[in-house]
C-alpha positions as CSV (number, residue, x, y, z in Angstrom):
1,M,-3.9,-19.0,19.7
2,Q,-3.6,-15.7,17.8
3,A,-0.6,-13.5,18.3
4,K,-0.5,-9.9,17.5
5,V,3.0,-8.4,17.2
6,Y,3.8,-4.7,17.2
7,V,7.3,-3.7,16.0
8,T,8.3,0.0,16.3
9,P,11.5,2.0,16.0
10,K,13.3,2.6,19.3
11,A,13.1,6.1,20.7
12,G,16.0,8.1,19.4
13,V,16.4,6.0,16.2
14,L,16.0,7.9,13.0
15,D,12.7,7.0,11.2
16,P,12.8,8.4,7.7
17,A,9.5,6.9,6.7
18,G,7.8,8.4,9.8
19,K,9.3,11.9,8.9
20,A,8.0,11.5,5.3
21,T,4.6,10.6,6.5
22,E,4.6,13.5,8.9
23,R,5.5,15.9,6.1
24,A,2.8,14.4,3.9
25,L,0.2,14.8,6.7
26,H,1.2,18.5,7.1
27,S,0.9,19.1,3.3
28,L,-2.6,17.7,3.5
29,G,-3.5,20.2,6.1
30,F,-3.3,18.0,9.2
31,V,-1.6,20.4,11.5
32,G,-0.5,19.6,15.1
33,V,0.8,16.2,14.1
34,H,4.3,15.4,15.1
35,D,6.7,12.7,16.1
36,V,5.2,10.2,13.6
37,R,6.8,6.8,13.9
38,L,6.0,3.9,11.5
39,G,6.3,0.2,12.5
40,R,4.9,-3.1,11.6
41,Y,1.8,-5.1,12.7
42,I,2.0,-8.9,12.4
43,T,-0.7,-11.4,13.1
44,M,-0.3,-15.2,13.2
45,E,-2.0,-18.3,14.4
46,I,0.1,-20.6,16.6
47,D,-0.8,-24.0,18.1
48,G,0.2,-24.8,21.6
49,D,-0.5,-24.0,25.3
50,P,-0.3,-20.3,26.3
51,A,3.1,-20.6,28.1
52,D,4.7,-22.3,25.2
53,V,3.2,-19.9,22.7
54,T,4.4,-16.9,24.7
55,A,8.0,-18.2,24.7
56,R,7.9,-19.1,21.0
57,V,6.5,-15.7,20.0
58,D,9.2,-13.9,22.1
59,D,11.9,-16.1,20.4
60,M,10.4,-15.2,16.9
61,C,10.5,-11.5,17.7
62,R,14.1,-11.6,19.0
63,Q,15.4,-13.8,16.2
64,L,13.5,-12.5,13.1
65,L,10.6,-10.2,13.4
66,A,12.4,-7.3,15.2
67,N,15.9,-5.9,15.0
68,G,16.8,-5.6,18.7
69,V,19.4,-2.9,17.9
70,I,16.9,-0.4,16.5
71,E,13.4,-1.7,17.2
72,D,11.2,-2.5,20.1
73,Y,8.4,-5.1,20.1
74,R,5.5,-6.1,22.1
75,F,2.8,-8.8,21.5
76,E,-0.6,-9.9,22.7
77,L,-2.0,-13.4,22.7
78,A,-5.7,-14.3,22.4
79,E,-7.6,-17.5,22.0
80,S,-8.1,-18.1,18.3
81,S,-11.7,-17.6,17.0
82,E,-11.2,-20.5,14.5
83,Q,-11.8,-23.3,17.0
């Protein structure tokens, strides 16, 4: 299966990279852009049945991929196209 994981800063958590990107967009003339938040997008192939893969990806996110104090995460699973 293919897992797509999205990790983003929690609401209310300072995001300096997002602010810097927002300022850069404004300096390039992209007005009306605000509240820019940067995160990570992770893809991986995982062997196993869907229920097992769901639990494993959730464990991976909680233990390593996302910092639960300052980040939220969500993930999507899809059948791998490499079968």
